[in-house]
N, C-alpha and C positions, 0 to 999 in steps of 0.2 A: 558475652556468653560465659556462664560459670563453667569451670573445668571439673566440677564434682557434683554428683547428685545422688539422692537416696533412691533405692530400688526396693520395693516391698517384698520381692522374692528372696531367695537365699543369698543373693548379692545385696549386701546392705549399702555399700557405697562403691562407686567406680568412677574413674576419670582418666585424664591424661596429663602429662607433664610431671614435674617433680612432686614427691610427697614426703612430708616430714614424719618419719616414724618415731615412736617413743623410745626412751632410753633402754627399755627392756630388750630391744633388738640389738644385735651386735653391730658395731660401728662400720664394718665393711659393707654390710647390707644397707645400712642407713645412708652411707655415702653414695652407694650405687643408685639408690632409688631417688634421693633428693636431687642429684645432679643430672638425671636423664630427662631432659625437657620434652623429648619427643616420644617417651615411652608411655605404656599404659599400665594401670594398676587397678586392683579391685579388692574389696574386703568382703568376704563371704562368711555366712554364719557357720561357726565351727560345731555348735551343739544343736543337733536336730532332735526334737522331742521324739520319744519312743523307747520302749524297753530294750530294744536291741542295739541302740545307738550309744556307744561309749563316748564320754566327754571328759577331757582332762582339764577343764576350766579350773576346778578346785586346786589341782596340783600346780597349775601355773599362776595361782593367786588372783583369779578373776572371780569376784563374788557374785556377779550377775551372769548366769549362763547365757542369756540373750546378748550379752556384751562381749562374749568370747568370739574373736574373729580370726579367720585364716587370711593371711596377706598374700596376694598373688601379684606377680610382676612380670611384664612382658617387655623385654628390651626391643630396641628398633630392629626390625626384620628377624625377631626371635620368637620363641614359643613361650606360652604361659608357664610359670613355675611358682610353686609355693615357697616363699622365702622365710616365713615365720608365722607365729600366732601372737596376737596382741589382745589386750583388754580395753574396751572403750569406756569403762567406768570412770577413769580419771584421765582420759585422752580425748582431745578434740581434733577431729580430722582437719589437718592443715596442709594446704598445698603450697608449692613454691610461689604460685601466683598470689595467694593470700599474703604470704610473707613480703613479697616485693610491693604489694599494694600498701602495706603498713609502713614500709620504708619510705615510699614516695609521700605518703600522707604526713609523715613526721620529720623528714630530714631537715626542713628549714628551721626547726627548733634547735638543731645541733650545729649548724654551719653559720659562719658570719653573714650578716646582711650585706647585700650588694649596695655600695654607696659610690656609684660611678660619677666621675666628674672630669672636666677638662679645663686647661688653662691656655690662654687667658680667658677668664670668665666673661669679660667684656673687651671689646676692641680687637677681636681676632681679624686678621686680614689675609688676603690671598698670598701665596708663595712664601709664607712663613709657617713653621711647624706649630701645630696644635698638640699639646702634651696632655696625656690622659692617665687615669688610674682607675682600677676597679673598686678600690676601698676595701679589698680583701687580701689576706695573706695567701701565698702559694703553697703553704704547708699541708701535708696530709692530715686528716682528722679521723679520730676513732671514737665511737660511742656505742652504748649497749641499750637495747630495749627488750622488754618481755613481749613475746607473741605466743598466745595460746599455751602458756605454761613452759615455753622454751625460752632460753636466754640467747638473744641474737646479737652478735658483735658486727658492726658495720665499719669499714675502713674506706675512706674516699679521698681523692685529691682533685683540685680544681684545674680547669683550663678555661680559656676565654676566647670568644669570637667577637671581634669589634667590626661592625659594619659602618664605615664612614660614608654614608650616603651613596652606597653602591660599591664601595671598595672595601674588601674584607681582609681582616688580619686575624690569623689564629695564633695564639700564644699561650705559654704556661707562665708568663711573667705577669706580675700584678700591676706594674707601672708605678708612677708616682710623680710628684711635682718636679719642676726643673731643679737641678740639672739632670735628673733621671729622664732618659729619653727611650726607655724600653717600649713605650707605646706612644707613637706620634704619627701625625698625618698632615700632609700639606694639601690644602684645597687650592685649585687653580682658578676657580670661579667664585664669585661672590653670591650672597643670598642666605636664606635660612637653610641650614644643613641639619638633617636628622642623623643622630648617631645611636645605633642600637647595640646594646651590650648583652651578651649571653654568657652566663657562668654555667659550665657543665661539670657536674661532680661525677666522676667515674671511680669504680672500685669493686669491692667484693664484700661478702658477708660470710659468717660462719655461725652455725647453730650448735649450741653447747660446745662439745669438744670435737666436732666434725671438721672435715677438710673445708677450706674456704671455696666459695663458688662466686663467679662473676655476677654482678648486678646487671641485668639486661634492660631494666626499665630506665628511662631518662630522669635524672635529677637535675632540674634546670631552674635558674633564676634569670629574670630579664629586667632590663630598664632601658629608658629612652632619654636621650639628651638632645635638646635643640640648641644649636649655636648659630648666631648671626655672624656671618663672615663678610667683612667689608672689602672693598677693592683697594689694593695697594696703589698709591699714587706715585708716579715717576716724577722726580725732581731734576731739573737741569742744573748741573754743576759747572760753574765757570772758573777756569783756573786763575783768571786775573781780570782786572778792569780793562775793558775794551777788547777782550778776546772772545766774546760770545756773539 
């Protein structure tokens, strides 16, 4: 369900969740409105036609009278209050949900590909460790994208969940080949084992020069590795001739 819709009455747009206001609004108000995910907001027509209706659209630099809007904001458990007036002429109504959708759609262009693998590639046996890596670095990453005329900076860091055929491991380590044993697992039974790897990128974003806010949508990469695990064979060791 969209969190913003047009209303043909004096309310032009209304919705819930964070709203990204233009740079003409002071930063304290912009920070309050963008970060309040459970709050309500609406944009109402500021200039009502008629000889008795004063309109300050020209004073505020809004060339189109019908685009001159009053911005209303209602905090959680609070009352409606007018926080500013804006011009829609060069502003696209953009919600926090819109922004996070764009981050989700584009994040894999900016983070390393998941190239998970385990050793030994062949000849794995029970009761000996299987050693794995994600193929990614554990470093935090930062990139910038334009969204509806705003510049958005995203900062994220990875963590991993390894599911070794029902046994899970959460880690912030990337792993690697032997002798690195940050990610290892010992299977006690033989057979085909499915290993699921999830990389979860968590972090925050900031719009223009506003305060950072947490990304609440999941940024996830997945892969599957199938390993054939053989049965380790016991060998009888005799200390000397005639002693077995």
